[in-house]
C-alpha positions as a Python dict, from the first residue, in 0.01 Angstrom:
ca = {
    (1, 'M'): (0, 0, 0),
    (2, 'R'): (3, 148, 346),
    (3, 'N'): (187, 447, 478),
    (4, 'N'): (500, 319, 659),
    (5, 'M'): (540, 686, 793),
    (6, 'S'): (265, 542, 1125),
    (7, 'T'): (250, 800, 1375),
    (8, 'Y'): (317, 496, 1581),
    (9, 'Q'): (636, 457, 1513),
    (10, 'T'): (739, 791, 1753),
    (11, 'P'): (954, 748, 2091),
    (12, 'P'): (799, 559, 2319),
    (13, 'I'): (625, 753, 2568),
    (14, 'P'): (694, 782, 2941),
    (15, 'I'): (426, 680, 3162),
    (16, 'H'): (404, 959, 3435),
    (17, 'V'): (149, 922, 3774),
    (18, 'P'): (182, 1119, 4114),
    (19, 'T'): (416, 950, 4346),
    (20, 'D'): (673, 966, 4568),
    (21, 'P'): (1021, 787, 4418),
    (22, 'R'): (1065, 570, 4724),
    (23, 'T'): (728, 400, 4659),
    (24, 'I'): (702, 34, 4468),
    (25, 'L'): (494, 278, 4218),
    (26, 'A'): (801, 428, 4126),
    (27, 'Q'): (1013, 158, 4082),
    (28, 'A'): (718, -13, 3913),
    (29, 'L'): (693, 273, 3643),
    (30, 'E'): (1070, 285, 3605),
    (31, 'R'): (1056, -93, 3466),
    (32, 'V'): (777, -27, 3295),
    (33, 'N'): (933, 275, 3078),
    (34, 'K'): (1232, 99, 3001),
    (35, 'N'): (1055, -224, 2907),
    (36, 'V'): (1099, -245, 2539),
    (37, 'E'): (889, -576, 2519),
    (38, 'L'): (604, -349, 2620),
    (39, 'Q'): (646, -32, 2428),
    (40, 'T'): (677, -286, 2137),
    (41, 'L'): (329, -439, 2196),
    (42, 'W'): (197, -89, 2255),
    (43, 'R'): (277, -21, 1919),
    (44, 'I'): (151, -322, 1744),
    (45, 'L'): (-166, -303, 1954),
    (46, 'N'): (-202, 67, 1831),
    (47, 'V'): (-136, -15, 1457),
    (48, 'H'): (-363, -333, 1489),
    (49, 'A'): (-699, -83, 1625),
    (50, 'M'): (-652, 245, 1467),
    (51, 'D'): (-418, 159, 1104),
    (52, 'R'): (-620, -175, 1042),
    (53, 'L'): (-976, -148, 1232),
    (54, 'G'): (-1022, 215, 1202),
    (55, 'M'): (-1068, 228, 1589),
    (56, 'S'): (-989, 520, 1849),
    (57, 'D'): (-662, 549, 2060),
    (58, 'H'): (-571, 245, 2229),
    (59, 'G'): (-161, 303, 2271),
    (60, 'P'): (72, 462, 2564),
    (61, 'V'): (-145, 791, 2568),
    (62, 'H'): (-488, 598, 2671),
    (63, 'F'): (-290, 393, 2889),
    (64, 'Q'): (-120, 746, 3046),
    (65, 'I'): (-474, 850, 3078),
    (66, 'V'): (-633, 559, 3236),
    (67, 'A'): (-397, 526, 3484),
    (68, 'N'): (-428, 858, 3593),
    (69, 'I'): (-786, 818, 3641),
    (70, 'G'): (-784, 492, 3778),
    (71, 'I'): (-487, 637, 4079),
    (72, 'K'): (-697, 932, 4110),
    (73, 'L'): (-1010, 718, 4206),
    (74, 'L'): (-859, 448, 4384),
    (75, 'R'): (-663, 744, 4633),
    (76, 'M'): (-1010, 957, 4645),
    (77, 'L'): (-1192, 630, 4793),
    (78, 'H'): (-909, 509, 5001),
    (79, 'K'): (-952, 875, 5206),
    (80, 'H'): (-1293, 781, 5253),
    (81, 'K'): (-1202, 510, 5414),
    (82, 'V'): (-1333, 205, 5141),
    (83, 'S'): (-1123, -99, 5186),
    (84, 'T'): (-863, -268, 4902),
    (85, 'A'): (-831, -625, 4842),
    (86, 'A'): (-487, -629, 4869),
    (87, 'E'): (-521, -471, 5223),
    (88, 'T'): (-780, -682, 5388),
    (89, 'D'): (-773, -980, 5151),
    (90, 'F'): (-345, -1048, 5155),
    (91, 'G'): (-225, -800, 5406),
    (92, 'L'): (-65, -610, 5211),
    (93, 'T'): (-21, -207, 5177),
    (94, 'F'): (-254, 40, 4962),
    (95, 'R'): (71, 135, 4797),
    (96, 'H'): (53, -250, 4662),
    (97, 'A'): (-327, -172, 4583),
    (98, 'E'): (-193, 151, 4338),
    (99, 'L'): (20, -84, 4174),
    (100, 'I'): (-255, -322, 4061),
    (101, 'V'): (-475, 1, 3969),
    (102, 'L'): (-140, 74, 3768),
    (103, 'L'): (-70, -205, 3617),
    (104, 'G'): (-436, -315, 3550),
    (105, 'S'): (-452, 46, 3334),
    (106, 'L'): (-171, -11, 3138),
    (107, 'L'): (-189, -388, 3015),
    (108, 'H'): (-505, -392, 3000),
    (109, 'D'): (-559, -371, 2623),
    (110, 'L'): (-232, -552, 2503),
    (111, 'G'): (-475, -848, 2407),
    (112, 'M'): (-583, -589, 2078),
    (113, 'S'): (-221, -719, 1949),
    (114, 'V'): (-354, -1026, 1862),
    (115, 'D'): (-739, -943, 1812),
    (116, 'R'): (-992, -717, 1874),
    (117, 'E'): (-1198, -1031, 1960),
    (118, 'D'): (-1130, -1216, 2293),
    (119, 'H'): (-895, -911, 2369),
    (120, 'E'): (-898, -968, 2737),
    (121, 'L'): (-794, -1316, 2706),
    (122, 'H'): (-478, -1276, 2512),
    (123, 'S'): (-393, -918, 2772),
    (124, 'I'): (-434, -1220, 3055),
    (125, 'F'): (-191, -1420, 2873),
    (126, 'L'): (103, -1121, 2771),
    (127, 'A'): (49, -936, 3042),
    (128, 'H'): (137, -1234, 3290),
    (129, 'E'): (466, -1256, 3075),
    (130, 'V'): (545, -899, 3094),
    (131, 'M'): (494, -869, 3481),
    (132, 'K'): (725, -1074, 3554),
    (133, 'D'): (1024, -823, 3439),
    (134, 'I'): (798, -547, 3621),
    (135, 'L'): (747, -682, 3915),
    (136, 'A'): (1118, -883, 3981),
    (137, 'F'): (1210, -628, 4243),
    (138, 'L'): (911, -782, 4453),
    (139, 'P'): (921, -1056, 4701),
    (140, 'V'): (818, -1357, 4460),
    (141, 'D'): (488, -1418, 4757),
    (142, 'E'): (387, -1022, 4659),
    (143, 'Q'): (472, -1075, 4315),
    (144, 'V'): (244, -1347, 4254),
    (145, 'I'): (-49, -1176, 4460),
    (146, 'V'): (12, -867, 4233),
    (147, 'R'): (35, -996, 3965),
    (148, 'S'): (-264, -1276, 3980),
    (149, 'E'): (-500, -923, 4110),
    (150, 'T'): (-404, -769, 3807),
    (151, 'L'): (-481, -1015, 3561),
    (152, 'H'): (-808, -1029, 3754),
    (153, 'A'): (-907, -645, 3651),
    (154, 'I'): (-782, -710, 3302),
    (155, 'Y'): (-1049, -997, 3262),
    (156, 'A'): (-1331, -850, 3432),
    (157, 'H'): (-1266, -465, 3234),
    (158, 'R'): (-1431, -684, 2961),
    (159, 'K'): (-1817, -645, 2832),
    (160, 'G'): (-2042, -787, 3142),
    (161, 'G'): (-1738, -885, 3307),
    (162, 'T'): (-1788, -859, 3728),
    (163, 'P'): (-1502, -698, 3925),
    (164, 'L'): (-1500, -858, 4288),
    (165, 'T'): (-1193, -614, 4414),
    (166, 'T'): (-1209, -250, 4453),
    (167, 'E'): (-856, -279, 4220),
    (168, 'A'): (-1056, -424, 3944),
    (169, 'G'): (-1350, -172, 3961),
    (170, 'V'): (-1086, 85, 3976),
    (171, 'V'): (-963, -25, 3647),
    (172, 'R'): (-1286, -92, 3481),
    (173, 'V'): (-1426, 253, 3545),
    (174, 'A'): (-1139, 438, 3483),
    (175, 'D'): (-1110, 308, 3142),
    (176, 'A'): (-1462, 403, 3076),
    (177, 'L'): (-1373, 728, 3148),
    (178, 'D'): (-1130, 819, 2889),
    (179, 'M'): (-1418, 936, 2685),
    (180, 'S'): (-1355, 1273, 2512),
    (181, 'Q'): (-1325, 1404, 2159),
    (182, 'G'): (-975, 1327, 2158),
    (183, 'R'): (-1058, 932, 2153),
    (184, 'S'): (-1271, 969, 1802),
    (185, 'R'): (-1068, 1174, 1624),
    (186, 'I'): (-905, 975, 1356),
    (187, 'P'): (-1207, 714, 1321),
    (188, 'Y'): (-1476, 1077, 1297),
    (189, 'E'): (-1229, 1289, 1072),
    (190, 'N'): (-1141, 975, 869),
    (191, 'G'): (-1511, 996, 809),
    (192, 'K'): (-1646, 663, 993),
    (193, 'I'): (-1946, 857, 1138),
    (194, 'N'): (-2157, 641, 1404),
    (195, 'I'): (-2289, 697, 1755),
    (196, 'H'): (-1944, 570, 1870),
    (197, 'S'): (-1714, 859, 1721),
    (198, 'L'): (-1982, 1119, 1664),
    (199, 'S'): (-2093, 1101, 2057),
    (200, 'A'): (-1704, 1052, 2167),
    (201, 'Y'): (-1626, 1361, 1960),
    (202, 'A'): (-1928, 1546, 2168),
    (203, 'I'): (-1713, 1484, 2481),
    (204, 'D'): (-1479, 1810, 2577),
    (205, 'G'): (-1365, 1678, 2909),
    (206, 'V'): (-1420, 1469, 3203),
    (207, 'E'): (-1373, 1618, 3533),
    (208, 'I'): (-1293, 1446, 3860),
    (209, 'R'): (-1377, 1590, 4218),
    (210, 'E'): (-1517, 1527, 4561),
    (211, 'G'): (-1871, 1448, 4579),
    (212, 'E'): (-2132, 1608, 4751),
    (213, 'S'): (-2378, 1292, 4837),
    (214, 'K'): (-2136, 1074, 4738),
    (215, 'P'): (-1719, 984, 4781),
    (216, 'I'): (-1672, 1083, 4385),
    (217, 'R'): (-1874, 1305, 4132),
    (218, 'I'): (-1736, 1270, 3766),
    (219, 'E'): (-1838, 1537, 3579),
    (220, 'I'): (-1913, 1498, 3191),
    (221, 'V'): (-1928, 1853, 3007),
    (222, 'M'): (-2015, 1799, 2609),
    (223, 'N'): (-2083, 2028, 2357),
    (224, 'N'): (-2360, 1823, 2168),
    (225, 'S'): (-2628, 1602, 2369),
    (226, 'S'): (-2499, 1287, 2116),
    (227, 'G'): (-2269, 1263, 2396),
    (228, 'I'): (-2523, 1080, 2654),
    (229, 'F'): (-2479, 777, 2455),
    (230, 'Q'): (-2082, 775, 2614),
    (231, 'V'): (-2250, 806, 2925),
    (232, 'D'): (-2546, 602, 2935),
    (233, 'E'): (-2455, 356, 2698),
    (234, 'L'): (-2065, 295, 2764),
    (235, 'L'): (-2007, 465, 3134),
    (236, 'K'): (-2318, 391, 3312),
    (237, 'K'): (-2243, 18, 3188),
    (238, 'K'): (-1916, -7, 3346),
    (239, 'L'): (-2035, 127, 3638),
    (240, 'K'): (-2296, -61, 3677),
    (241, 'N'): (-2176, -401, 3912),
    (242, 'S'): (-1802, -225, 3917),
    (243, 'G'): (-1827, -292, 4336),
    (244, 'I'): (-1767, 63, 4305),
    (245, 'E'): (-2054, 244, 4193),
    (246, 'Q'): (-2228, 307, 4516),
    (247, 'Y'): (-1952, 576, 4610),
    (248, 'I'): (-1967, 768, 4271),
    (249, 'E'): (-2218, 1034, 4077),
    (250, 'V'): (-2234, 1146, 3780),
    (251, 'K'): (-2327, 1471, 3619),
    (252, 'A'): (-2326, 1557, 3249),
    (253, 'Y'): (-2407, 1880, 3082),
    (254, 'I'): (-2367, 2111, 2788),
    (255, 'K'): (-2183, 2418, 2888),
    (256, 'D'): (-2302, 2640, 2623),
    (257, 'E'): (-2614, 2753, 2546),
    (258, 'R'): (-2560, 2630, 2171),
    (259, 'E'): (-2486, 2314, 2079),
    (260, 'K'): (-2211, 2248, 1829),
    (261, 'L'): (-2303, 2091, 1560),
    (262, 'L'): (-2122, 1763, 1421),
    (263, 'L'): (-2330, 1598, 1170),
    (264, 'K'): (-2449, 1827, 891),
    (265, 'E'): (-2642, 1455, 708),
    (266, 'F'): (-2628, 1061, 776),
    (267, 'V'): (-2628, 857, 458),
    (268, 'L'): (-2722, 482, 549),
    (269, 'E'): (-2513, 259, 334),
    (270, 'H'): (-2489, -123, 302),
    (271, 'I'): (-2850, -213, 387),
}
C-alpha cells in the first residue's frame, strides 16, 4: 500500500512572476492561484509522475520555475526588438505575449494527469477548459487568440515539436532550462540511477544573462561532467528549431577544479 501522506497534499503553492499588479498578467495570475480545478490537476499529475512513475517533479515548483524563466527570456528578447506573434500577427500587446508564455509554462504538462505517453495532446484538451475561467476577464476575441496561441505553445513543446511563434519557442526552451539537481533529487535518492537522473544531479544551477555575441547567454554550472548530457542531448534538442536559437548562446562549465563523485559503481541489470 502506498503511503497516503504524500508530499503533494500540501497546501497549494501560489505562482508568482515579476509584474505590475495592474497588468493582464497579474489578473491572470490571480485567477490561476484561485483556480481549484487547476491546483487539483497539478496535484494529480505530480502524483502520477513522481509517486507512480518515479520521475522528477512535474508540479507547481516546476511550473513556477519555467514561468519565471520564460517571462525573463521573453523580456530579454523584447529588449532586443525580437517580435512576438501576439503583436505582429494579431495586433495585440507585448503583455498578451507575456500572458501566452505564462499560460504555456503553467499548463504544458497538464496531460501528465492522464498519462506520460502523448501527454502534450492530453494537455491541450485540459488546458483549453481551464483557460476559459482564467481568461474570462478579457474581451472574447482576445480570449480566443491567447487560448489558441497558448495551445500551440503547449503542443510545440513535445519531442520533435516545431514552434511557429516566439512565444512557443520561449516556452519550449524555458521548460528545458529547469534542469538543476532538484529536478532529479527523488529518483536519484531512491536509487533510480540512469543518465537522466545522474546528469540532472550534476547541474548546480542555470544562469540567464545578457549575451556577448547574442542577446541571451545561458550559463550552466556543473559539479560533474555527466551534466553535459543535459546540455548536449536535452537542451540542444529543445533549442534546435525553437525559432529563438539564433538569439541564444550556451556555456556549460564545472565551477570547481575537482568533479563531485556521483557514482561509485553501476551494475547493469535486466539484460
